[in-house]
SEKEPA-336102 format. One record per residue (C-alpha): residue in one letter; x, y, z. Coordinates in Angstrom, 3 decimals. Layout:
<r aa="A" east="X" north="Y" up="Z"/>
...
END
This chain:
<r aa="X" east="13.564" north="23.897" up="0.105"/>
<r aa="X" east="16.919" north="23.892" up="1.923"/>
<r aa="X" east="17.434" north="20.266" up="2.957"/>
<r aa="X" east="20.785" north="20.760" up="4.701"/>
<r aa="X" east="19.347" north="21.383" up="8.219"/>
<r aa="X" east="17.186" north="18.266" up="7.894"/>
<r aa="X" east="20.121" north="16.118" up="6.780"/>
<r aa="X" east="22.037" north="17.290" up="9.882"/>
<r aa="X" east="18.972" north="16.501" up="12.005"/>
<r aa="X" east="18.762" north="12.960" up="10.573"/>
<r aa="X" east="22.423" north="12.343" up="11.486"/>
<r aa="X" east="21.978" north="13.652" up="15.018"/>
<r aa="X" east="18.860" north="11.579" up="15.644"/>
<r aa="X" east="20.522" north="8.470" up="14.167"/>
<r aa="X" east="23.330" north="8.791" up="16.704"/>
<r aa="X" east="20.763" north="9.112" up="19.524"/>
<r aa="X" east="18.826" north="6.023" up="18.397"/>
<r aa="X" east="22.043" north="4.049" up="17.919"/>
<r aa="X" east="23.052" north="4.927" up="21.483"/>
<r aa="X" east="19.616" north="3.898" up="22.826"/>
<r aa="X" east="19.809" north="0.536" up="21.047"/>
<r aa="X" east="23.243" north="0.011" up="22.590"/>
<r aa="X" east="21.610" north="-0.146" up="26.038"/>
<r aa="X" east="20.686" north="-3.823" up="26.739"/>
<r aa="X" east="17.792" north="-2.777" up="29.008"/>
<r aa="X" east="15.844" north="-1.393" up="26.047"/>
<r aa="X" east="15.157" north="-4.964" up="24.910"/>
<r aa="X" east="13.184" north="-5.601" up="28.104"/>
<r aa="X" east="10.423" north="-3.701" up="26.331"/>
<r aa="X" east="9.894" north="-5.543" up="22.997"/>
<r aa="X" east="7.560" north="-2.889" up="21.597"/>
<r aa="X" east="9.978" north="-0.054" up="22.400"/>
<r aa="X" east="12.976" north="-1.910" up="20.971"/>
<r aa="X" east="11.013" north="-2.727" up="17.805"/>
<r aa="X" east="10.039" north="0.926" up="17.359"/>
<r aa="X" east="13.658" north="2.028" up="17.833"/>
<r aa="X" east="14.881" north="-0.602" up="15.364"/>
<r aa="X" east="12.412" north="0.609" up="12.753"/>
<r aa="X" east="13.448" north="4.212" up="13.347"/>
<r aa="X" east="17.123" north="3.264" up="13.127"/>
<r aa="X" east="16.651" north="1.553" up="9.746"/>
<r aa="X" east="14.651" north="4.504" up="8.451"/>
<r aa="X" east="17.213" north="7.086" up="9.620"/>
<r aa="X" east="20.172" north="5.070" up="8.369"/>
<r aa="X" east="18.630" north="5.049" up="4.883"/>
<r aa="X" east="17.956" north="8.805" up="5.086"/>
<r aa="X" east="21.535" north="9.549" up="6.168"/>
<r aa="X" east="22.900" north="7.538" up="3.216"/>
<r aa="X" east="20.564" north="9.427" up="0.891"/>
<r aa="X" east="21.551" north="12.724" up="2.524"/>
<r aa="X" east="25.256" north="12.064" up="1.974"/>
<r aa="X" east="24.562" north="11.153" up="-1.660"/>
<r aa="X" east="22.523" north="14.358" up="-2.031"/>
<r aa="X" east="25.367" north="16.519" up="-0.692"/>
<r aa="X" east="27.923" north="14.775" up="-2.904"/>
<r aa="X" east="25.706" north="15.246" up="-5.959"/>
<r aa="X" east="25.263" north="18.952" up="-5.183"/>
<r aa="X" east="29.046" north="19.272" up="-5.113"/>
<r aa="X" east="29.406" north="17.471" up="-8.457"/>
<r aa="X" east="26.807" north="19.788" up="-10.012"/>
<r aa="X" east="28.704" north="22.845" up="-8.747"/>
<r aa="X" east="31.958" north="21.463" up="-10.194"/>
<r aa="X" east="30.336" north="20.902" up="-13.602"/>
<r aa="X" east="28.783" north="24.377" up="-13.578"/>
<r aa="X" east="32.168" north="25.961" up="-12.754"/>
<r aa="X" east="33.733" north="23.965" up="-15.580"/>
<r aa="X" east="31.118" north="25.306" up="-18.023"/>
<r aa="X" east="31.973" north="28.856" up="-17.013"/>
<r aa="X" east="35.679" north="28.278" up="-17.727"/>
<r aa="X" east="35.493" north="26.178" up="-20.914"/>
<r aa="X" east="34.380" north="27.350" up="-24.369"/>
<r aa="X" east="30.743" north="26.380" up="-24.991"/>
<r aa="X" east="31.611" north="24.112" up="-27.935"/>
<r aa="X" east="34.562" north="22.338" up="-26.345"/>
<r aa="X" east="34.534" north="18.604" up="-25.656"/>
<r aa="X" east="34.829" north="19.184" up="-21.891"/>
<r aa="X" east="31.855" north="21.573" up="-21.931"/>
<r aa="X" east="29.702" north="19.087" up="-23.861"/>
<r aa="X" east="30.580" north="16.309" up="-21.400"/>
<r aa="X" east="29.807" north="18.599" up="-18.449"/>
<r aa="X" east="26.404" north="19.451" up="-19.938"/>
<r aa="X" east="25.556" north="15.757" up="-20.375"/>
<r aa="X" east="26.652" north="14.998" up="-16.817"/>
<r aa="X" east="24.530" north="17.858" up="-15.479"/>
<r aa="X" east="21.349" north="16.437" up="-17.018"/>
<r aa="X" east="21.837" north="13.096" up="-15.288"/>
<r aa="X" east="23.006" north="14.596" up="-11.984"/>
<r aa="X" east="20.043" north="16.975" up="-11.751"/>
<r aa="X" east="17.612" north="14.120" up="-12.406"/>
<r aa="X" east="19.221" north="12.007" up="-9.667"/>
<r aa="X" east="19.267" north="15.008" up="-7.315"/>
<r aa="X" east="15.514" north="15.534" up="-7.848"/>
<r aa="X" east="14.829" north="11.869" up="-6.967"/>
<r aa="X" east="16.909" north="12.122" up="-3.791"/>
<r aa="X" east="15.182" north="15.389" up="-2.881"/>
<r aa="X" east="11.780" north="13.662" up="-2.921"/>
<r aa="X" east="13.069" north="10.782" up="-0.767"/>
<r aa="X" east="14.555" north="13.206" up="1.768"/>
<r aa="X" east="11.347" north="15.270" up="1.822"/>
<r aa="X" east="9.461" north="12.074" up="2.653"/>
<r aa="X" east="11.830" north="11.635" up="5.578"/>
<r aa="X" east="10.958" north="15.098" up="6.896"/>
<r aa="X" east="7.282" north="14.189" up="7.307"/>
<r aa="X" east="6.684" north="12.247" up="10.558"/>
<r aa="X" east="6.134" north="8.626" up="9.524"/>
<r aa="X" east="2.705" north="7.093" up="9.922"/>
<r aa="X" east="3.172" north="4.346" up="12.553"/>
<r aa="X" east="1.100" north="1.981" up="10.417"/>
<r aa="X" east="3.228" north="2.453" up="7.277"/>
<r aa="X" east="5.616" north="-0.355" up="8.209"/>
<r aa="X" east="2.804" north="-2.780" up="9.053"/>
<r aa="X" east="1.942" north="-5.902" up="7.141"/>
<r aa="X" east="-1.401" north="-5.508" up="5.410"/>
<r aa="X" east="-4.756" north="-7.192" up="4.850"/>
<r aa="X" east="-6.539" north="-6.494" up="1.566"/>
<r aa="X" east="-10.229" north="-7.168" up="0.956"/>
<r aa="X" east="-11.623" north="-7.056" up="-2.591"/>
<r aa="X" east="-15.402" north="-7.207" up="-3.045"/>
<r aa="X" east="-17.442" north="-7.300" up="-6.237"/>
<r aa="X" east="-19.700" north="-4.246" up="-6.485"/>
<r aa="X" east="-22.040" north="-3.053" up="-9.211"/>
<r aa="X" east="-22.031" north="-5.050" up="-12.430"/>
<r aa="X" east="-22.921" north="-8.632" up="-11.497"/>
<r aa="X" east="-20.714" north="-11.403" up="-12.877"/>
<r aa="X" east="-18.435" north="-8.930" up="-14.692"/>
<r aa="X" east="-17.667" north="-7.289" up="-11.352"/>
<r aa="X" east="-16.642" north="-10.675" up="-9.926"/>
<r aa="X" east="-14.356" north="-11.271" up="-12.906"/>
<r aa="X" east="-12.776" north="-7.859" up="-12.407"/>
<r aa="X" east="-12.234" north="-8.696" up="-8.711"/>
<r aa="X" east="-10.136" north="-11.646" up="-9.900"/>
<r aa="X" east="-8.202" north="-9.345" up="-12.243"/>
<r aa="X" east="-7.478" north="-6.945" up="-9.375"/>
<r aa="X" east="-6.320" north="-9.805" up="-7.172"/>
<r aa="X" east="-3.962" north="-10.934" up="-9.942"/>
<r aa="X" east="-2.680" north="-7.344" up="-10.284"/>
<r aa="X" east="-1.888" north="-7.138" up="-6.549"/>
<r aa="X" east="-0.330" north="-10.628" up="-6.671"/>
<r aa="X" east="2.027" north="-9.633" up="-9.482"/>
<r aa="X" east="2.925" north="-6.375" up="-7.738"/>
<r aa="X" east="3.668" north="-8.293" up="-4.525"/>
<r aa="X" east="5.974" north="-10.628" up="-6.458"/>
<r aa="X" east="7.843" north="-7.652" up="-7.916"/>
<r aa="X" east="8.220" north="-6.125" up="-4.437"/>
<r aa="X" east="9.266" north="-9.501" up="-2.986"/>
<r aa="X" east="6.373" north="-9.468" up="-0.563"/>
<r aa="X" east="4.651" north="-12.621" up="0.685"/>
<r aa="X" east="0.958" north="-12.906" up="-0.204"/>
<r aa="X" east="-1.360" north="-15.411" up="1.474"/>
<r aa="X" east="-5.058" north="-15.909" up="0.675"/>
<r aa="X" east="-7.201" north="-15.945" up="3.827"/>
<r aa="X" east="-10.754" north="-16.342" up="2.531"/>
<r aa="X" east="-12.565" north="-16.494" up="-0.811"/>
<r aa="X" east="-16.142" north="-16.478" up="-2.042"/>
<r aa="X" east="-16.284" north="-17.624" up="-5.653"/>
<r aa="X" east="-18.767" north="-16.450" up="-8.278"/>
<r aa="X" east="-20.720" north="-19.038" up="-10.283"/>
<r aa="X" east="-19.428" north="-17.664" up="-13.615"/>
<r aa="X" east="-15.842" north="-17.220" up="-12.420"/>
<r aa="X" east="-14.001" north="-14.610" up="-10.396"/>
<r aa="X" east="-14.702" north="-13.665" up="-6.814"/>
<r aa="X" east="-17.647" north="-12.230" up="-4.972"/>
<r aa="X" east="-15.087" north="-11.498" up="-2.275"/>
<r aa="X" east="-11.459" north="-12.344" up="-1.548"/>
<r aa="X" east="-9.368" north="-11.498" up="1.520"/>
<r aa="X" east="-5.587" north="-11.891" up="1.614"/>
<r aa="X" east="-2.600" north="-10.799" up="3.682"/>
<r aa="X" east="0.626" north="-9.282" up="2.351"/>
<r aa="X" east="3.821" north="-9.255" up="4.411"/>
<r aa="X" east="7.013" north="-7.375" up="3.614"/>
<r aa="X" east="8.743" north="-3.994" up="3.778"/>
<r aa="X" east="6.534" north="-0.866" up="3.599"/>
<r aa="X" east="3.468" north="-2.797" up="2.409"/>
<r aa="X" east="0.830" north="-0.500" up="3.914"/>
<r aa="X" east="2.895" north="2.587" up="3.047"/>
<r aa="X" east="2.469" north="1.805" up="-0.648"/>
<r aa="X" east="-0.855" north="-0.036" up="-0.841"/>
<r aa="X" east="-2.953" north="2.287" up="1.358"/>
<r aa="X" east="-3.666" north="4.411" up="-1.733"/>
<r aa="X" east="-5.557" north="1.463" up="-3.267"/>
<r aa="X" east="-8.500" north="1.731" up="-0.834"/>
<r aa="X" east="-11.651" north="2.712" up="-2.651"/>
<r aa="X" east="-13.899" north="1.937" up="-5.591"/>
<r aa="X" east="-12.151" north="0.661" up="-8.720"/>
<r aa="X" east="-14.260" north="1.067" up="-11.862"/>
<r aa="X" east="-13.790" north="-0.968" up="-15.041"/>
<r aa="X" east="-15.133" north="-0.213" up="-18.507"/>
<r aa="X" east="-14.837" north="-3.058" up="-21.024"/>
<r aa="X" east="-16.746" north="-5.588" up="-23.119"/>
<r aa="X" east="-17.554" north="-8.545" up="-20.820"/>
<r aa="X" east="-16.833" north="-12.080" up="-22.020"/>
<r aa="X" east="-20.572" north="-12.778" up="-21.671"/>
<r aa="X" east="-21.536" north="-9.838" up="-23.941"/>
<r aa="X" east="-22.679" north="-10.960" up="-27.409"/>
<r aa="X" east="-23.346" north="-7.489" up="-28.879"/>
<r aa="X" east="-19.888" north="-6.069" up="-28.205"/>
<r aa="X" east="-21.173" north="-3.372" up="-25.876"/>
<r aa="X" east="-18.951" north="-1.779" up="-23.237"/>
<r aa="X" east="-20.185" north="-2.327" up="-19.680"/>
<r aa="X" east="-19.229" north="-0.447" up="-16.515"/>
<r aa="X" east="-18.653" north="-2.400" up="-13.307"/>
<r aa="X" east="-16.999" north="-1.761" up="-9.953"/>
<r aa="X" east="-15.130" north="-3.458" up="-7.135"/>
<r aa="X" east="-14.350" north="-2.076" up="-3.690"/>
<r aa="X" east="-10.881" north="-2.513" up="-2.239"/>
<r aa="X" east="-10.156" north="-2.080" up="1.478"/>
<r aa="X" east="-6.518" north="-1.966" up="2.604"/>
<r aa="X" east="-6.076" north="-2.488" up="6.352"/>
<r aa="X" east="-2.860" north="-2.267" up="8.406"/>
<r aa="X" east="-2.418" north="-5.552" up="10.235"/>
<r aa="X" east="-3.052" north="-5.059" up="13.924"/>
<r aa="X" east="-0.866" north="-6.430" up="16.670"/>
<r aa="X" east="-2.314" north="-7.839" up="19.875"/>
<r aa="X" east="-1.175" north="-4.793" up="21.843"/>
<r aa="X" east="-3.168" north="-2.498" up="19.523"/>
<r aa="X" east="-6.611" north="-3.922" up="20.218"/>
<r aa="X" east="-7.868" north="-5.655" up="23.353"/>
<r aa="X" east="-10.396" north="-8.363" up="22.435"/>
<r aa="X" east="-12.020" north="-10.010" up="25.451"/>
<r aa="X" east="-12.921" north="-13.711" up="25.067"/>
<r aa="X" east="-16.480" north="-12.978" up="26.222"/>
<r aa="X" east="-16.916" north="-10.449" up="23.390"/>
<r aa="X" east="-16.559" north="-12.979" up="20.579"/>
<r aa="X" east="-18.607" north="-15.900" up="19.310"/>
<r aa="X" east="-16.623" north="-18.511" up="17.385"/>
<r aa="X" east="-18.414" north="-20.960" up="15.107"/>
<r aa="X" east="-17.102" north="-23.555" up="12.655"/>
<r aa="X" east="-18.541" north="-24.947" up="9.456"/>
<r aa="X" east="-17.512" north="-26.999" up="6.461"/>
<r aa="X" east="-15.328" north="-25.141" up="3.975"/>
<r aa="X" east="-16.782" north="-24.727" up="0.511"/>
<r aa="X" east="-15.318" north="-23.898" up="-2.868"/>
<r aa="X" east="-13.246" north="-25.463" up="-5.645"/>
<r aa="X" east="-9.954" north="-27.249" up="-5.313"/>
<r aa="X" east="-8.071" north="-29.311" up="-2.766"/>
<r aa="X" east="-8.772" north="-32.713" up="-1.282"/>
<r aa="X" east="-9.318" north="-31.187" up="2.161"/>
<r aa="X" east="-12.178" north="-28.953" up="1.006"/>
<r aa="X" east="-15.703" north="-30.066" up="2.035"/>
<r aa="X" east="-14.353" north="-32.926" up="4.154"/>
<r aa="X" east="-13.850" north="-31.285" up="7.570"/>
<r aa="X" east="-15.372" north="-28.480" up="9.600"/>
<r aa="X" east="-12.341" north="-26.235" up="9.104"/>
<r aa="X" east="-13.923" north="-22.885" up="8.172"/>
<r aa="X" east="-14.098" north="-20.448" up="11.106"/>
<r aa="X" east="-16.443" north="-17.506" up="11.636"/>
<r aa="X" east="-15.944" north="-15.009" up="14.461"/>
<r aa="X" east="-18.565" north="-12.494" up="15.548"/>
<r aa="X" east="-17.409" north="-9.538" up="17.641"/>
<r aa="X" east="-20.476" north="-8.661" up="19.712"/>
<r aa="X" east="-19.601" north="-5.061" up="20.755"/>
<r aa="X" east="-18.928" north="-3.910" up="17.187"/>
<r aa="X" east="-21.156" north="-6.310" up="15.267"/>
<r aa="X" east="-18.239" north="-7.231" up="12.975"/>
<r aa="X" east="-18.259" north="-10.732" up="11.481"/>
<r aa="X" east="-15.112" north="-12.290" up="10.033"/>
<r aa="X" east="-14.834" north="-15.604" up="8.184"/>
<r aa="X" east="-11.694" north="-17.474" up="7.130"/>
<r aa="X" east="-11.731" north="-20.780" up="5.267"/>
<r aa="X" east="-8.622" north="-21.021" up="3.097"/>
<r aa="X" east="-6.256" north="-22.280" up="5.780"/>
<r aa="X" east="-5.500" north="-26.012" up="5.953"/>
<r aa="X" east="-6.764" north="-26.405" up="9.519"/>
<r aa="X" east="-9.407" north="-25.035" up="11.826"/>
<r aa="X" east="-6.732" north="-23.620" up="14.136"/>
<r aa="X" east="-4.994" north="-21.801" up="11.279"/>
<r aa="X" east="-8.290" north="-20.336" up="10.097"/>
<r aa="X" east="-9.088" north="-19.173" up="13.637"/>
<r aa="X" east="-5.704" north="-17.407" up="13.909"/>
<r aa="X" east="-6.240" north="-15.736" up="10.535"/>
<r aa="X" east="-9.799" north="-14.703" up="11.405"/>
<r aa="X" east="-8.580" north="-13.119" up="14.662"/>
<r aa="X" east="-5.887" north="-11.251" up="12.700"/>
<r aa="X" east="-8.499" north="-9.850" up="10.311"/>
<r aa="X" east="-10.800" north="-8.934" up="13.201"/>
<r aa="X" east="-8.023" north="-7.109" up="15.055"/>
<r aa="X" east="-7.110" north="-5.223" up="11.867"/>
<r aa="X" east="-10.697" north="-4.144" up="11.263"/>
<r aa="X" east="-11.026" north="-3.014" up="14.881"/>
<r aa="X" east="-7.714" north="-1.145" up="14.635"/>
<r aa="X" east="-8.991" north="0.605" up="11.554"/>
<r aa="X" east="-12.099" north="1.677" up="13.469"/>
<r aa="X" east="-9.963" north="2.847" up="16.361"/>
<r aa="X" east="-7.764" north="4.944" up="14.065"/>
<r aa="X" east="-10.863" north="6.367" up="12.388"/>
<r aa="X" east="-12.379" north="7.398" up="15.709"/>
<r aa="X" east="-9.163" north="9.026" up="16.908"/>
<r aa="X" east="-8.495" north="10.802" up="13.631"/>
<r aa="X" east="-11.598" north="12.375" up="12.141"/>
<r aa="X" east="-9.704" north="13.383" up="9.038"/>
<r aa="X" east="-8.685" north="9.800" up="8.343"/>
<r aa="X" east="-12.279" north="8.676" up="8.838"/>
<r aa="X" east="-13.586" north="11.219" up="6.345"/>
<r aa="X" east="-10.921" north="10.240" up="3.843"/>
<r aa="X" east="-11.758" north="6.546" up="4.081"/>
<r aa="X" east="-15.482" north="7.179" up="3.757"/>
<r aa="X" east="-14.824" north="9.212" up="0.621"/>
<r aa="X" east="-12.530" north="6.519" up="-0.788"/>
<r aa="X" east="-14.466" north="3.333" up="-0.188"/>
<r aa="X" east="-18.044" north="4.543" up="-0.637"/>
<r aa="X" east="-20.772" north="2.037" up="-1.431"/>
<r aa="X" east="-19.433" north="0.482" up="-4.617"/>
<r aa="X" east="-21.767" north="2.341" up="-6.959"/>
<r aa="X" east="-20.481" north="3.251" up="-10.430"/>
<r aa="X" east="-20.338" north="6.990" up="-9.784"/>
<r aa="X" east="-18.096" north="6.522" up="-6.719"/>
<r aa="X" east="-14.590" north="5.730" up="-7.855"/>
<r aa="X" east="-10.947" north="6.455" up="-7.193"/>
<r aa="X" east="-9.730" north="4.932" up="-10.454"/>
<r aa="X" east="-11.138" north="3.920" up="-13.832"/>
<r aa="X" east="-9.726" north="1.126" up="-15.998"/>
<r aa="X" east="-10.916" north="1.706" up="-19.575"/>
<r aa="X" east="-9.911" north="-1.310" up="-21.660"/>
<r aa="X" east="-11.134" north="-0.128" up="-25.110"/>
<r aa="X" east="-8.988" north="3.003" up="-24.799"/>
<r aa="X" east="-6.064" north="1.332" up="-22.956"/>
<r aa="X" east="-6.511" north="4.081" up="-20.341"/>
<r aa="X" east="-6.168" north="4.322" up="-16.568"/>
<r aa="X" east="-7.416" north="7.434" up="-14.803"/>
<r aa="X" east="-6.833" north="8.087" up="-11.121"/>
<r aa="X" east="-9.527" north="10.615" up="-10.255"/>
<r aa="X" east="-7.948" north="11.800" up="-6.979"/>
<r aa="X" east="-5.030" north="13.510" up="-8.712"/>
<r aa="X" east="-6.450" north="13.639" up="-12.264"/>
<r aa="X" east="-3.712" north="11.311" up="-13.510"/>
<r aa="X" east="-4.274" north="9.629" up="-16.886"/>
<r aa="X" east="-1.958" north="6.956" up="-18.285"/>
<r aa="X" east="-2.113" north="4.711" up="-21.333"/>
<r aa="X" east="-0.364" north="1.595" up="-20.043"/>
<r aa="X" east="-3.315" north="-0.528" up="-18.899"/>
<r aa="X" east="-1.875" north="-3.977" up="-19.822"/>
<r aa="X" east="1.327" north="-3.230" up="-17.875"/>
<r aa="X" east="-0.664" north="-2.016" up="-14.866"/>
<r aa="X" east="-2.815" north="-5.167" up="-14.819"/>
<r aa="X" east="0.440" north="-7.161" up="-14.873"/>
<r aa="X" east="1.492" north="-5.489" up="-11.632"/>
<r aa="X" east="3.184" north="-2.245" up="-12.726"/>
<r aa="X" east="1.381" north="-0.347" up="-9.966"/>
<r aa="X" east="4.235" north="2.024" up="-9.198"/>
<r aa="X" east="3.216" north="4.141" up="-12.198"/>
<r aa="X" east="0.164" north="5.251" up="-10.210"/>
<r aa="X" east="1.368" north="4.726" up="-6.628"/>
<r aa="X" east="4.442" north="6.974" up="-6.963"/>
<r aa="X" east="2.441" north="10.034" up="-8.176"/>
<r aa="X" east="-0.080" north="9.450" up="-5.387"/>
<r aa="X" east="2.707" north="9.307" up="-2.798"/>
<r aa="X" east="4.235" north="12.532" up="-4.143"/>
<r aa="X" east="0.863" north="14.290" up="-4.073"/>
<r aa="X" east="0.328" north="13.126" up="-0.487"/>
<r aa="X" east="3.837" north="14.344" up="0.407"/>
<r aa="X" east="3.203" north="17.787" up="-1.110"/>
<r aa="X" east="-0.017" north="18.105" up="0.903"/>
<r aa="X" east="1.726" north="17.174" up="4.150"/>
<r aa="X" east="4.663" north="19.530" up="3.534"/>
<r aa="X" east="2.194" north="22.323" up="2.849"/>
<r aa="X" east="0.417" north="21.577" up="6.122"/>
<r aa="X" east="3.806" north="21.809" up="7.871"/>
<r aa="X" east="4.455" north="25.174" up="6.133"/>
<r aa="X" east="7.522" north="23.754" up="4.394"/>
END
C-alpha cells in the first residue's frame, strides 16, 4: 500500500484542526472542543510517525544504493546489510501504525472502560479463575499506567469472585481491551481436586465503553434507587452502614449494584456510571447490527463450548480461537503480558477493516 497520500492527508487535516482549535469560540461547545482535541492528538502522533516513515524509507534507499556500489564482502556492505534488517523491521511497525490511522477511529476507542467478570460454568473453580483474570487485568493496567478502581464485588465462599465490576481510566483503554469481551475458558487441576484431574471452567468478560451523560438520557422517573447494607470481607466500614446502592432502570429492566465505594453517594455515582455504560452499549448495538451480532457471538452464555480464548495450564498454552493464535507463555500472560494477544487481534481487525475499505 502506498502510504504517501495518506501521510499528506494527515498533515493537511492536522493544520485544519489546529486552526479550528485556535478559534476561542470553539470552547463554547465543550463536546466539540473535546472531540477536536482528541483528533488533534491523534493526528499529531500520525504526522510524527509519517515523517519517521519517510525518513526511514530514505535511509533504506541509501543503504540499498550503497550495496549496489560496494563489493558484497566489504565492511561497508556488511554494515549496510545489518542496518537494512533493523530499518525494514522498524518500517513495518510504522506501516501498521499508519494503516491504523487510515481507518476512521471508533468514537468509543478513547473512552474509559468498565469491565465485568462473571464466573460461568465450573462452580468454585470458575470463581477462582475470575480472580485470576481480575489480577491479569490489574497487572496489565499497571503496565499501561491506567487507573483501576473496583466498583462492586460478589465473593465466592471458597475464594475468588462470583462477579466483579471495575473501571479502568487512561489512554486508549477501550481501544485495547474491547477484544477481551467474551467467554474465557480455563483448563487446569483445581486446588480442590484430590485426584489430579484437569477440569474445564469458564468466565464471561464484558468490556463496556464508559458512557458520558450526553450519550444516554436517563429520566429520574425511570429509575428506582434502593440502599442496603454492604456485605463482604474487609474494612471497618463494611456491614456498619447502608452504603450499598442498587438502581433499577424500569424501561430496560437493567439492575446495577455498587457497594465497594466508601459512601452511599459514591456508590450511587458509580452505579449510575455503570447503568449509563450498559445503556450506551445497548444503544450502539441497536444502531449497528454488525456490532450486536459480534457481541452476541463473543459473550455467549458462559458454557464451556462457547469461548474466545482457552488457558491450558498443564500445557502452558493460550489459544485465541478468533484468529487461531496459539502461544506458550501462559505465566507471563497471567502476569499481565496481554499485548502478546491484543496486538495480533488489533492487526487482524485492521486487516479486515482495510479490506472492507478496498485498501
